[in-house]
Backbone bond lengths (Angstrom), bond angles and torsions (degrees), N, CA, C in turn:
res aa  C-N    CA-C-N  psi(-1)  N-CA   C-N-CA  omega(-1)  CA-C   N-CA-C  phi
1 X - - - 1.471 - - 1.520 109.30 -
2 X 1.322 117.03 129.98 1.455 121.17 -177.83 1.520 110.46 -71.23
3 X 1.310 114.61 137.58 1.461 120.37 176.95 1.525 110.25 -87.98
4 X 1.324 116.82 -46.84 1.454 121.66 -178.69 1.518 108.36 -119.36
5 X 1.312 116.84 130.92 1.453 120.89 178.95 1.514 109.20 -99.84
6 X 1.333 116.97 126.25 1.459 121.46 174.29 1.529 110.80 -124.77
7 X 1.325 115.30 24.32 1.453 118.99 177.90 1.518 109.91 -86.86
8 X 1.313 115.15 171.68 1.456 119.32 -176.49 1.509 112.40 -75.63
9 X 1.323 119.39 -12.38 1.446 124.62 178.40 1.511 112.87 71.69
10 X 1.310 119.43 11.70 1.447 120.17 176.42 1.513 111.31 -71.41
11 X 1.334 118.02 -15.68 1.449 121.38 178.63 1.521 111.93 -96.41
12 X 1.337 117.89 15.13 1.461 120.61 178.67 1.507 113.79 88.00
13 X 1.331 117.84 8.24 1.459 120.84 179.02 1.520 109.73 -71.67
14 X 1.327 117.46 167.34 1.458 120.42 177.94 1.513 111.15 -62.32
15 X 1.325 118.36 165.02 1.458 121.15 179.04 1.519 111.01 -54.80
16 X 1.328 116.17 146.00 1.452 120.52 -174.71 1.512 111.66 -67.98
17 X 1.345 115.34 147.11 1.441 120.75 171.70 1.506 116.04 75.46
18 X 1.328 119.41 11.24 1.460 120.65 -178.22 1.521 109.87 -127.08
19 X 1.327 115.94 163.08 1.456 121.10 179.81 1.529 109.34 -69.39
20 X 1.321 116.66 129.02 1.456 121.07 -172.97 1.517 113.38 -91.89
21 X 1.308 117.84 -36.54 1.469 122.05 -174.39 1.526 109.74 -87.09
22 X 1.356 118.93 122.10 1.473 120.10 179.23 1.525 113.13 -57.43
23 X 1.341 117.36 -30.69 1.469 119.27 178.65 1.526 110.93 -66.96
24 X 1.321 116.12 -39.80 1.461 119.46 177.81 1.529 111.08 -72.81
25 X 1.341 116.36 -32.19 1.461 119.24 174.52 1.519 110.29 -63.48
26 X 1.328 116.54 -40.80 1.467 120.46 177.04 1.525 110.34 -61.84
27 X 1.332 116.67 -42.82 1.470 120.38 177.99 1.525 110.60 -61.73
28 X 1.336 116.85 -39.35 1.462 120.29 178.27 1.517 111.88 -62.89
29 X 1.324 116.76 -40.26 1.465 120.78 177.88 1.520 110.03 -63.62
30 X 1.317 116.93 -40.18 1.469 120.56 179.34 1.525 110.81 -63.11
31 X 1.336 117.18 -44.83 1.468 120.74 178.79 1.531 110.48 -61.72
32 X 1.345 115.99 -45.86 1.457 119.80 179.57 1.527 111.45 -61.67
33 X 1.325 116.32 -39.95 1.465 120.27 -177.29 1.520 111.51 -70.02
34 X 1.329 117.04 -34.63 1.467 119.44 175.45 1.529 109.51 -61.89
35 X 1.336 116.95 -41.31 1.467 120.10 177.60 1.522 110.88 -63.09
36 X 1.331 116.67 -41.91 1.468 119.78 178.48 1.528 110.97 -65.36
37 X 1.326 116.54 -29.63 1.454 120.11 178.71 1.518 113.43 -68.54
38 X 1.337 116.57 -8.99 1.468 120.71 177.79 1.525 112.75 -86.76
39 X 1.331 117.73 1.91 1.463 121.28 179.79 1.531 112.76 -49.19
40 X 1.355 119.59 -44.34 1.469 118.37 -177.39 1.528 114.07 -59.42
41 X 1.334 117.52 -29.49 1.466 120.11 -179.71 1.525 109.67 -58.17
42 X 1.312 116.71 -43.47 1.457 121.53 -179.28 1.529 111.36 -84.99
43 X 1.341 116.11 -44.11 1.463 120.56 -171.45 1.521 111.86 -65.53
44 X 1.332 117.44 -48.11 1.464 118.39 -176.80 1.529 110.88 -68.18
45 X 1.324 117.26 -35.43 1.468 119.65 177.88 1.521 110.60 -63.80
46 X 1.333 116.64 -42.46 1.465 120.36 179.22 1.529 111.28 -65.94
47 X 1.338 117.36 -43.47 1.463 118.91 -179.99 1.526 111.02 -67.72
48 X 1.334 117.14 -34.15 1.470 119.63 175.24 1.528 111.34 -62.69
49 X 1.342 115.98 -27.51 1.466 120.63 178.05 1.530 112.35 -84.84
50 X 1.344 117.03 2.52 1.458 120.66 176.10 1.508 116.07 100.07
51 X 1.354 118.01 2.70 1.465 120.81 178.02 1.529 108.63 -77.91
52 X 1.324 117.55 134.52 1.453 122.57 -177.77 1.528 110.69 -68.00
53 X 1.345 118.72 144.82 1.465 121.08 178.49 1.521 113.56 -54.44
54 X 1.327 118.22 -38.64 1.463 119.55 179.98 1.525 110.65 -65.91
55 X 1.334 117.68 -32.62 1.459 120.75 177.44 1.529 110.73 -70.01
56 X 1.330 116.60 -38.00 1.472 120.17 177.02 1.525 109.88 -61.57
57 X 1.329 116.68 -45.87 1.466 120.38 178.20 1.528 110.84 -62.63
58 X 1.316 116.70 -39.04 1.474 122.21 178.76 1.523 110.37 -60.62
59 X 1.335 116.63 -46.46 1.465 120.52 -178.18 1.523 112.17 -66.07
60 X 1.327 117.15 -28.85 1.465 119.87 -176.64 1.526 111.63 -60.69
61 X 1.324 117.84 -34.61 1.465 120.74 -177.53 1.525 113.41 -109.43
62 X 1.337 116.75 -6.42 1.466 119.27 -176.01 1.524 111.96 -63.60
63 X 1.339 116.78 -41.19 1.464 119.69 -177.86 1.525 110.67 -60.59
64 X 1.326 116.97 -44.15 1.452 120.63 177.89 1.517 112.04 -62.59
65 X 1.344 116.16 -39.25 1.463 119.72 179.50 1.527 110.86 -63.79
66 X 1.336 116.47 -42.31 1.466 120.48 -178.29 1.532 111.41 -68.29
67 X 1.329 115.87 -47.51 1.464 119.96 -175.16 1.527 113.09 -72.03
68 X 1.335 116.85 -30.19 1.467 119.74 -170.66 1.517 113.95 -114.02
69 X 1.323 118.56 10.31 1.461 119.09 -177.42 1.527 111.61 -59.67
70 X 1.318 116.74 -26.13 1.460 120.34 177.44 1.520 112.96 -67.33
71 X 1.325 117.82 -14.39 1.468 121.83 178.83 1.534 111.97 -93.24
72 X 1.322 117.44 4.40 1.457 120.57 178.86 1.535 108.93 -73.28
73 X 1.323 116.99 127.59 1.465 122.08 -175.80 1.526 109.63 -117.12
74 X 1.345 116.41 99.64 1.459 121.07 -177.16 1.523 112.59 -109.74
75 X 1.324 116.47 11.58 1.458 121.18 176.12 1.517 109.25 -130.65
76 X 1.320 114.96 164.67 1.460 120.02 175.77 1.523 113.31 72.43
77 X 1.323 114.54 -155.87 1.460 120.76 -173.34 1.527 113.47 -72.21
78 X 1.331 117.76 -14.79 1.461 120.60 -177.81 1.532 113.32 -94.58
79 X 1.330 117.30 -0.02 1.463 120.07 -174.81 1.526 112.16 -61.23
80 X 1.318 118.03 -48.10 1.462 120.47 -176.55 1.525 111.16 -62.22
81 X 1.337 116.60 -43.05 1.462 119.86 179.19 1.533 110.63 -63.08
82 X 1.326 116.70 -39.46 1.459 120.48 179.32 1.523 111.01 -64.58
83 X 1.322 117.22 -40.35 1.470 120.77 178.46 1.524 110.32 -62.77
84 X 1.335 117.00 -41.97 1.465 120.03 174.35 1.530 110.17 -57.33
85 X 1.333 116.89 -43.93 1.461 120.87 -179.82 1.518 112.38 -63.79
86 X 1.336 117.32 -38.68 1.466 120.72 178.29 1.527 111.17 -63.39
87 X 1.320 116.74 -43.09 1.465 120.19 178.40 1.531 111.12 -64.09
88 X 1.330 115.71 -40.08 1.465 119.61 176.70 1.528 110.05 -60.93
89 X 1.328 117.05 -41.48 1.456 120.78 179.24 1.517 112.12 -60.68
90 X 1.323 117.22 -42.80 1.465 120.66 177.75 1.522 110.17 -60.01
91 X 1.340 116.34 -47.27 1.466 120.55 -179.38 1.522 111.38 -61.74
92 X 1.335 116.71 -43.19 1.455 119.74 -178.43 1.533 111.46 -68.69
93 X 1.318 117.13 -32.96 1.456 119.30 177.13 1.522 111.44 -59.82
94 X 1.325 116.60 -46.22 1.460 119.94 179.19 1.527 111.21 -72.05
95 X 1.332 116.82 -33.75 1.464 119.44 177.48 1.514 112.31 -64.06
96 X 1.345 116.75 -44.60 1.454 119.95 178.91 1.525 111.40 -67.71
97 X 1.342 117.07 -31.11 1.456 119.70 175.49 1.523 110.72 -62.25
98 X 1.337 116.37 -43.17 1.463 120.64 177.84 1.521 110.76 -61.85
99 X 1.335 116.56 -39.38 1.464 120.74 -179.61 1.531 110.65 -66.51
100 X 1.324 117.15 -46.58 1.469 120.53 -179.72 1.524 110.05 -63.60
101 X 1.328 116.73 -39.60 1.463 120.87 177.23 1.522 110.30 -59.68
102 X 1.332 116.72 -41.91 1.467 120.99 -177.52 1.522 111.98 -65.94
103 X 1.344 117.42 -42.32 1.461 118.34 -174.61 1.523 112.42 -75.81
104 X 1.333 116.90 -4.17 1.459 118.47 172.85 1.526 111.44 -80.19
105 X 1.343 117.68 -16.61 1.468 120.25 -175.63 1.525 113.63 -124.89
106 X 1.350 118.26 -14.43 1.461 120.48 178.90 1.529 108.44 -126.00
107 X 1.338 118.28 158.75 1.461 120.18 176.85 1.526 111.82 -58.83
108 X 1.322 116.27 148.81 1.463 120.92 179.21 1.525 110.70 -57.05
109 X 1.322 117.14 -41.07 1.464 120.29 -178.72 1.523 111.81 -64.83
110 X 1.332 117.07 -35.14 1.460 120.74 178.63 1.520 110.94 -68.10
111 X 1.340 116.47 -45.43 1.460 119.90 177.59 1.523 110.98 -63.72
112 X 1.323 116.45 -35.15 1.459 120.44 -176.42 1.515 112.36 -62.09
113 X 1.332 116.84 -40.90 1.456 118.16 -174.55 1.525 111.83 -70.75
114 X 1.329 118.19 -30.22 1.465 120.08 174.03 1.528 109.53 -71.85
115 X 1.319 116.11 -43.69 1.467 121.61 178.94 1.522 111.50 -57.28
116 X 1.337 116.70 -32.55 1.463 120.03 -173.66 1.531 113.48 -77.52
117 X 1.321 117.57 9.12 1.462 119.10 171.68 1.525 111.41 -79.49
118 X 1.353 118.49 -0.93 1.463 120.26 -174.33 1.528 114.83 -63.68
119 X 1.345 121.75 -26.95 1.473 117.66 176.84 1.522 113.52 -59.36
120 X 1.329 117.78 -38.10 1.459 119.37 177.89 1.528 111.21 -68.66
121 X 1.332 117.31 -36.50 1.459 119.47 176.07 1.530 110.33 -62.90
122 X 1.323 117.13 -39.33 1.466 120.43 178.16 1.522 110.68 -61.48
123 X 1.333 117.24 -45.46 1.460 121.10 178.98 1.526 111.25 -62.43
124 X 1.333 116.34 -41.68 1.464 120.30 -178.96 1.524 111.66 -65.35
125 X 1.341 117.24 -42.03 1.465 120.01 -178.82 1.526 110.34 -67.40
126 X 1.321 117.18 -42.36 1.470 119.87 178.00 1.527 110.36 -60.13
127 X 1.316 116.05 -37.98 1.465 120.76 -179.23 1.530 111.80 -74.46
128 X 1.347 116.88 -52.55 1.459 121.23 -172.20 1.523 113.26 -76.89
129 X 1.333 116.92 -34.44 1.466 120.43 -176.32 1.521 111.82 -94.94
130 X 1.337 116.90 -40.19 1.458 119.94 -174.40 1.522 113.73 -107.45
131 X 1.331 117.18 3.24 1.456 121.12 170.94 1.513 115.86 69.47
132 X 1.336 117.98 27.69 1.462 120.42 178.16 1.523 109.78 -113.98
133 X 1.330 118.03 99.62 1.471 120.30 178.58 1.522 110.22 -59.49
134 X 1.320 118.02 136.63 1.469 120.59 -179.26 1.519 111.44 -71.02
135 X 1.325 115.52 148.36 1.452 120.67 174.16 1.524 109.89 -72.14
136 X 1.323 115.70 158.30 1.467 120.41 -176.61 1.527 111.34 -58.63
137 X 1.338 117.30 -40.01 1.458 119.75 -178.95 1.520 111.22 -68.25
138 X 1.348 117.33 -31.57 1.460 120.22 177.37 1.520 110.66 -68.20
139 X 1.328 116.30 -43.36 1.461 119.88 177.71 1.529 110.16 -62.34
140 X 1.326 115.56 -43.39 1.468 119.44 178.91 1.525 110.75 -60.85
141 X 1.337 116.87 -41.79 1.464 120.10 178.43 1.515 111.97 -62.88
142 X 1.348 117.24 -41.88 1.453 120.38 178.08 1.517 112.24 -63.17
143 X 1.328 116.26 -41.16 1.466 120.35 178.35 1.529 110.60 -64.41
144 X 1.332 116.35 -38.66 1.465 120.02 178.97 1.527 110.78 -62.17
145 X 1.354 116.57 -43.01 1.465 120.04 -179.74 1.527 110.77 -64.15
146 X 1.331 116.99 -43.56 1.464 119.78 178.59 1.532 110.34 -65.27
147 X 1.344 116.54 -39.09 1.463 119.59 176.62 1.525 110.84 -62.07
148 X 1.345 116.21 -40.48 1.466 119.89 177.17 1.523 110.91 -60.87
149 X 1.337 115.88 -42.05 1.458 119.59 178.82 1.524 111.10 -63.19
150 X 1.351 116.61 -42.92 1.464 120.60 -178.90 1.525 111.34 -65.35
151 X 1.329 116.42 -40.22 1.466 120.43 179.25 1.524 110.43 -63.25
152 X 1.328 115.71 -44.30 1.464 119.61 -178.98 1.523 111.74 -68.25
153 X 1.327 116.21 -34.61 1.455 120.04 -177.68 1.520 112.04 -71.76
154 X 1.338 116.26 -39.70 1.456 120.71 178.78 1.518 111.98 59.80
155 X 1.316 118.11 -137.65 1.470 121.29 -174.64 1.521 114.61 -78.53
156 X 1.338 117.99 -2.42 1.468 119.33 -173.25 1.523 113.02 -65.64
157 X 1.366 117.08 -22.68 1.450 119.48 -177.67 1.519 111.45 -63.07
158 X 1.328 117.68 -23.31 1.463 119.76 -179.58 1.528 112.01 -98.48
159 X 1.299 117.15 9.48 1.456 121.55 -176.43 1.512 113.34 -85.47
160 X 1.327 115.72 -162.99 1.468 121.54 -172.34 1.514 113.34 -71.36
161 X 1.348 118.51 -14.99 1.459 120.37 -175.52 1.530 111.89 -102.79
162 X 1.338 117.29 22.27 1.456 119.81 -176.56 1.530 111.70 -57.46
163 X 1.325 118.63 -43.21 1.463 121.21 -177.40 1.524 111.42 -62.84
164 X 1.337 116.24 -42.37 1.467 118.88 178.18 1.519 111.67 -63.17
165 X 1.331 117.02 -37.85 1.458 120.20 179.86 1.524 111.34 -68.79
166 X 1.323 117.05 -33.66 1.458 119.60 177.08 1.531 110.41 -68.87
167 X 1.348 116.86 -40.60 1.466 119.94 175.43 1.522 110.37 -61.53
168 X 1.332 115.57 -35.87 1.460 121.09 -179.35 1.529 112.39 -59.91
169 X 1.327 118.52 -22.17 1.460 121.45 179.75 1.529 112.13 -57.83
170 X 1.340 117.18 -20.13 1.462 119.57 176.41 1.523 111.50 -60.10
171 X 1.342 117.22 -31.82 1.466 120.84 -178.66 1.522 112.06 -67.81
172 X 1.346 120.57 -54.37 1.470 118.62 179.01 1.525 113.23 -64.88
173 X 1.342 117.42 -31.97 1.463 119.36 176.71 1.524 110.24 -63.46
174 X 1.339 116.67 -44.29 1.462 120.49 -179.91 1.518 111.34 -67.00
175 X 1.345 117.84 -44.55 1.460 120.34 -177.02 1.525 111.09 -69.67
176 X 1.346 117.16 -40.95 1.459 119.70 177.24 1.515 111.50 -61.35
177 X 1.345 116.62 -41.79 1.462 120.19 177.71 1.527 110.67 -64.77
178 X 1.343 116.30 -37.77 1.465 120.24 179.93 1.522 110.98 -63.70
179 X 1.329 117.54 -41.57 1.463 120.60 178.66 1.523 110.42 -62.39
180 X 1.340 116.10 -42.27 1.457 120.07 179.74 1.528 111.19 -61.65
181 X 1.338 116.73 -45.80 1.464 120.46 -179.89 1.525 110.85 -67.20
182 X 1.322 116.36 -41.02 1.465 120.66 -179.84 1.519 111.40 -57.20
183 X 1.323 116.52 -46.33 1.460 119.77 -175.29 1.518 113.09 -81.99
184 X 1.349 117.48 -20.31 1.463 120.17 -175.12 1.524 114.34 -106.00
185 X 1.344 118.01 -23.78 1.468 118.92 -172.17 1.519 114.80 -128.97
186 X 1.316 119.82 -13.15 1.459 120.29 -175.66 1.527 112.96 -101.30
187 X 1.326 117.35 11.13 1.459 121.12 179.63 1.519 114.97 -55.11
188 X 1.355 119.92 -38.06 1.474 119.69 179.75 1.516 114.62 -65.18
189 X 1.339 118.49 -16.40 1.464 121.48 -176.75 1.519 110.92 -92.44
190 X 1.332 116.06 149.02 1.453 120.24 170.80 1.526 108.94 -74.43
191 X 1.337 118.63 163.80 1.462 119.83 179.55 1.523 114.25 -53.70
192 X 1.327 118.27 -43.27 1.463 120.20 -179.49 1.531 111.15 -67.02
193 X 1.320 116.72 -34.92 1.462 120.02 177.00 1.526 110.98 -66.82
194 X 1.319 117.29 -35.55 1.470 120.67 177.66 1.528 110.45 -66.80
195 X 1.331 116.51 -47.17 1.462 119.97 179.72 1.521 110.11 -62.14
196 X 1.343 117.09 -38.72 1.462 120.42 179.65 1.525 110.97 -62.09
197 X 1.320 117.37 -45.40 1.467 119.63 -177.30 1.519 111.45 -65.76
198 X 1.329 117.31 -40.47 1.460 120.50 179.28 1.529 110.59 -68.03
199 X 1.334 117.11 -44.12 1.459 120.85 -179.23 1.519 112.31 -63.55
200 X 1.316 117.13 -44.46 1.465 120.61 179.64 1.529 110.08 -66.49
201 X 1.330 116.70 -42.16 1.462 119.70 179.40 1.512 111.96 -60.91
202 X 1.333 116.86 -43.50 1.459 120.61 179.36 1.524 111.19 -64.54
203 X 1.319 117.22 -45.68 1.463 121.18 -177.30 1.527 111.52 -65.13
204 X 1.321 116.98 -45.02 1.465 120.84 -179.87 1.531 110.48 -66.94
205 X 1.338 116.71 -38.57 1.454 120.16 -179.39 1.520 113.37 -64.74
206 X 1.339 116.61 -35.57 1.467 120.42 -177.69 1.521 113.30 -90.17
207 X 1.323 117.49 -14.70 1.467 120.66 -175.10 1.535 113.07 -56.69
208 X 1.349 119.76 -42.24 1.472 118.08 179.31 1.529 113.43 -59.25
209 X 1.335 117.60 -31.55 1.458 120.30 177.20 1.525 111.21 -76.06
210 X 1.330 116.15 -37.00 1.461 120.70 -178.80 1.527 111.07 -60.70
211 X 1.339 117.48 -42.68 1.467 120.50 -174.39 1.523 111.70 -71.26
212 X 1.320 117.69 -13.71 1.469 119.54 178.37 1.524 112.71 -88.66
213 X 1.329 117.60 -8.99 1.461 121.21 -175.84 1.531 110.72 -87.28
214 X 1.323 117.51 149.80 1.477 119.49 172.30 1.527 110.14 -65.79
215 X 1.308 116.40 151.91 1.463 120.93 -172.19 1.520 112.77 -59.81
216 X 1.352 117.61 -33.74 1.467 118.69 -176.79 1.527 112.06 -71.10
217 X 1.340 118.51 -13.99 1.459 121.35 175.69 1.517 112.25 -93.48
218 X 1.327 116.42 -3.43 1.469 121.27 -179.09 1.521 111.70 -115.51
219 X 1.321 117.58 -42.41 1.460 121.73 -173.74 1.529 110.60 -101.18
220 X 1.345 117.58 122.61 1.471 119.97 175.72 1.526 111.07 -59.10
221 X 1.321 115.18 148.87 1.461 119.51 -175.17 1.512 114.90 -90.91
222 X 1.353 118.34 -5.95 1.462 119.71 -178.63 1.525 110.16 -150.97
223 X 1.324 115.29 176.11 1.464 120.61 -178.48 1.512 113.40 -63.10
224 X 1.333 116.57 -34.93 1.473 120.02 178.52 1.520 110.09 -60.49
225 X 1.331 115.91 -42.45 1.456 119.36 179.68 1.519 111.98 -63.08
226 X 1.324 116.85 -40.76 1.467 119.69 179.39 1.522 111.41 -68.44
227 X 1.343 117.26 -33.33 1.464 119.64 174.89 1.528 110.83 -63.73
228 X 1.326 116.59 -38.71 1.460 120.35 176.68 1.526 111.11 -64.71
229 X 1.328 116.59 -37.98 1.464 120.91 177.91 1.528 110.43 -62.28
230 X 1.338 115.81 -46.83 1.466 119.49 178.03 1.532 110.35 -65.00
231 X 1.338 115.98 -39.30 1.456 119.88 -179.10 1.509 112.91 -63.32
232 X 1.337 118.03 -43.58 1.462 119.21 -178.98 1.526 110.67 -66.36
233 X 1.343 116.34 -29.93 1.458 119.57 177.82 1.515 113.12 -73.71
234 X 1.346 116.45 -39.04 1.464 120.36 -177.83 1.527 112.92 -83.09
235 X 1.336 115.99 -50.43 1.460 121.09 -170.84 1.525 112.41 -76.72
236 X 1.339 117.47 -36.69 1.464 119.71 -177.41 1.525 112.64 -113.00
237 X 1.345 117.25 -4.75 1.448 120.40 -176.33 1.512 113.78 -109.84
238 X 1.324 116.90 -98.70 1.458 121.61 -169.12 1.530 113.05 -60.18
239 X 1.345 117.88 -39.74 1.470 119.78 -178.57 1.519 113.22 -63.81
240 X 1.340 118.83 -61.69 1.461 119.42 179.71 1.523 113.73 -65.77
241 X 1.338 118.16 -29.45 1.459 119.64 176.90 1.521 110.85 -63.06
242 X 1.330 116.44 -43.77 1.462 119.99 178.60 1.525 110.51 -60.61
243 X 1.331 116.79 -45.66 1.462 119.86 -179.93 1.529 110.89 -64.74
244 X 1.325 116.31 -40.86 1.466 120.44 -178.21 1.527 111.06 -63.63
245 X 1.332 116.97 -49.35 1.462 119.03 -176.97 1.521 111.71 -71.38
246 X 1.316 117.30 -19.95 1.469 120.70 175.80 1.521 111.16 -74.74
247 X 1.318 115.86 -27.21 1.470 120.59 -174.74 1.530 113.98 -102.14
248 X 1.339 117.38 -37.72 1.465 120.90 -169.50 1.526 114.46 -57.75
249 X 1.351 120.57 -44.31 1.468 118.70 -179.37 1.528 113.55 -61.38
250 X 1.348 116.98 -20.61 1.460 120.85 179.53 1.526 112.28 -68.66
251 X 1.323 116.34 -30.51 1.467 119.22 -171.30 1.519 113.29 -113.72
252 X 1.351 118.26 -9.53 1.451 120.63 179.55 1.514 113.31 89.46
253 X 1.341 114.81 165.65 1.462 120.76 -173.68 1.522 112.33 -63.20
254 X 1.341 117.02 -42.89 1.468 119.95 -175.21 1.527 111.23 -63.99
255 X 1.336 116.39 -51.02 1.462 120.19 -178.73 1.522 111.20 -65.18
256 X 1.346 116.54 -38.84 1.462 119.54 178.94 1.522 110.79 -62.82
257 X 1.339 116.35 -42.80 1.457 119.79 -178.97 1.518 111.47 -65.92
258 X 1.336 116.82 -43.78 1.458 119.44 -178.52 1.529 111.34 -67.80
259 X 1.334 116.43 -40.19 1.465 119.39 179.07 1.524 110.44 -64.92
260 X 1.338 116.02 -37.96 1.452 120.21 178.03 1.511 113.45 -66.27
261 X 1.344 116.36 -15.64 1.466 120.03 -179.82 1.521 112.43 -67.31
262 X 1.340 117.09 -5.56 1.464 120.18 174.51 1.530 110.25 -62.56
263 X 1.343 116.62 -13.57 1.466 120.19 175.03 1.524 111.83 -59.18
264 X 1.335 117.34 -29.73 1.463 119.39 -176.92 1.527 111.83 -60.18
265 X 1.350 119.72 -58.14 1.463 117.76 176.78 1.525 112.96 -62.82
266 X 1.349 117.76 -29.38 1.462 119.94 176.46 1.525 110.76 -62.15
267 X 1.322 116.14 -44.33 1.465 120.08 179.36 1.520 111.41 -67.38
268 X 1.334 116.98 -34.78 1.459 119.41 174.51 1.525 110.08 -59.20
269 X 1.335 115.85 -46.27 1.457 120.35 -178.63 1.519 111.55 -64.08
270 X 1.342 117.23 -41.29 1.461 121.01 177.98 1.523 110.35 -61.16
271 X 1.332 116.09 -45.03 1.456 119.75 179.38 1.513 112.54 -59.68
272 X 1.333 115.79 -39.14 1.465 119.76 -177.61 1.522 112.32 -77.97
273 X 1.330 117.43 -47.15 1.459 121.39 -172.34 1.525 112.95 -80.00
274 X 1.335 117.03 -34.35 1.467 120.23 -174.34 1.526 111.69 -97.58
275 X 1.339 117.00 -39.10 1.457 120.03 -173.44 1.524 113.53 -112.01
276 X 1.328 116.68 5.61 1.452 120.23 174.27 1.512 115.82 69.42
277 X 1.330 117.50 21.32 1.463 120.75 177.48 1.520 109.67 -77.07
278 X 1.310 116.69 145.85 1.464 120.01 -177.85 1.517 111.08 -81.75
279 X 1.335 115.48 136.61 1.461 121.97 174.52 1.520 109.36 -91.30
280 X 1.322 115.70 143.90 1.460 120.52 -179.01 1.511 110.21 -116.04
281 X 1.323 115.65 165.37 1.463 121.11 174.99 1.521 110.12 -60.90
282 X 1.334 116.27 -38.50 1.468 120.52 179.76 1.523 111.04 -61.24
283 X 1.338 117.15 -40.10 1.459 119.58 178.97 1.523 111.46 -67.20
284 X 1.329 117.07 -38.47 1.463 120.11 176.20 1.519 111.60 -62.61
285 X 1.336 116.42 -42.68 1.462 120.26 178.24 1.524 110.51 -64.11
286 X 1.347 116.28 -38.29 1.461 119.91 177.99 1.524 110.99 -61.60
287 X 1.322 116.40 -40.33 1.461 119.53 177.66 1.520 112.40 -61.00
288 X 1.324 117.27 -39.88 1.468 121.05 177.75 1.531 110.77 -65.33
289 X 1.331 117.33 -37.63 1.463 120.23 177.18 1.527 111.52 -62.92
290 X 1.324 116.01 -38.37 1.464 120.07 178.52 1.526 110.39 -62.37
291 X 1.314 116.85 -44.91 1.463 120.54 177.79 1.531 109.99 -59.78
292 X 1.330 116.94 -41.12 1.458 120.44 177.86 1.516 112.09 -62.30
293 X 1.332 117.23 -38.41 1.459 120.43 178.45 1.521 111.31 -65.29
294 X 1.332 117.17 -39.12 1.466 121.01 178.16 1.529 110.47 -59.88
295 X 1.331 116.45 -42.68 1.462 120.59 -178.65 1.527 112.02 -72.67
296 X 1.325 116.81 -26.73 1.460 120.67 -175.17 1.518 113.19 -76.12
297 X 1.342 117.24 -40.42 1.461 120.94 -170.56 1.524 110.38 -80.81
298 X 1.346 117.95 129.29 1.467 120.84 -179.24 1.520 112.30 -80.82
299 X 1.329 115.49 162.01 1.459 121.41 174.81 1.523 108.90 -83.11
300 X 1.351 115.99 137.56 1.456 119.99 176.66 1.521 108.83 -153.09
301 X 1.354 118.02 93.68 1.460 120.39 178.44 1.516 110.49 -57.22
302 X 1.324 116.70 145.18 1.451 120.72 -178.54 1.522 110.83 -71.08
303 X 1.361 118.62 156.01 1.463 120.81 175.79 1.514 112.30 -57.35
304 X 1.354 117.25 -39.82 1.465 119.93 -179.70 1.519 111.15 -62.78
305 X 1.321 116.53 -41.64 1.453 120.21 179.25 1.515 111.23 -66.85
306 X 1.327 117.05 -42.01 1.462 121.00 179.05 1.522 110.82 -61.48
307 X 1.344 117.06 -41.12 1.457 120.65 179.51 1.522 111.03 -65.12
308 X 1.339 116.58 -42.43 1.464 120.20 178.62 1.519 110.99 -62.95
309 X 1.328 116.83 -38.01 1.462 120.19 178.84 1.527 110.43 -65.03
310 X 1.345 116.92 -39.54 1.472 119.25 178.91 1.519 110.92 -65.52
311 X 1.345 116.63 -38.01 1.466 118.90 178.96 1.519 110.95 -65.69
312 X 1.350 117.47 -39.17 1.468 120.22 -179.12 1.520 111.85 -66.48
313 X 1.343 117.53 -25.49 1.464 120.09 178.59 1.525 112.02 -66.45
314 X 1.329 116.04 -19.39 1.459 120.03 -178.69 1.518 112.63 -83.49
315 X 1.348 117.13 -3.76 1.464 120.39 -176.31 1.523 108.42 -113.87
316 X 1.346 119.06 92.03 1.455 121.44 -177.41 1.527 111.10 -62.09
317 X 1.357 114.27 144.39 1.441 120.41 171.94 1.505 115.42 79.74
318 X 1.341 116.99 8.82 1.472 119.05 -179.27 1.515 109.91 -81.40
319 X 1.337 116.42 140.75 1.468 121.68 178.35 1.520 108.49 -118.87
320 X 1.320 116.79 119.26 1.474 121.14 175.48 1.515 108.80 -84.39
321 X 1.314 116.56 138.65 1.472 121.18 -179.60 1.492 110.91 -86.04
C-alpha cells in the first residue's frame, strides 16, 4: 500500500504528494503533536533567561514566516483560504502566548491538562461555525479527553494559580479553532501554503506587542539563547506544523484533535524528565484515556477538503509540497 502518492491522480488516486492512508495520516498527526508537546523544554528555558512569553511565542512561528513567505497566496482562487489561515495564525499566536505565560508560574503538567480541552473546542467550532454536528463517537472522545485532563489536574484547579489557568484557556480555544479552520477552509492550499499563512499571521499579529518590549526581553543574550530560538522554531514550529497540516485534512477535525491529544502524556513526560515534576498514578491513567479517545474517534475528511481533493485530481502532474 502506497504511503505517499505522487501520481497525477487522473486514475482516481488520492491527491498528489500527500499521505493517502488515514491510518498513516493519524500516525503523522501523533508524531507532529509529540514534537509540539516539547514546547515547554524551549519556552520555560527562554523565559527563565528573561525572554518575555510573547517573544517566545513570536519566535515559535517566525522561522516559518521567514522561510515560507513566498508560499503566501493572496490572489486568485486561494485568497480566501489564505485569509482564513492568517486569522488562525493571529489567534494561535495569542493562544501560545497565554500557554507560555502559564508555564512560567504553574507546573507543566498542570498547564497541560487545561490546554488539553482543545478537542472539545474544535468540535464546537466545526459545529457552530461550519454547521457540521459532531458524531456521537467524536463527542464521546472529546469528553474522554476533558475527563483525562480533570483527573490529572485533581484539586489544583482550586489552588493559588486558578487565574493563570483560566487565562490559559485562550490556548485550547485558539488551537481548537485552528484545527476546525484547517480541516474546513484550508483545503485549497498545499501544506507549505497553509504553514506559511499561519506563520505569517502569528508573526504579524504579535509584532505590535514585540516592538513595545525592552530589547533584553526580546533578544537572547548569548549563543545558547539563540540556539533555543532556532530550536523552538524548527522542532516545535515549522517541522511539526508542516506534518500536521499535511495529515489533518485527511482525517477531519475530530480525529485530528483527538490524535493531537497525545500531547498530554508528552507534556507529563517533559515535566518529569526535564523539570523534575512528579508524575502521579492519576496522570498515567489520564494518558491511557487519551490513547483510548484516539482509537475511538473515526476519520471523516471535511466536505471542503474532499471537494478540493476532487478539483486537484483534474490537474495532471501537480505536486503538493
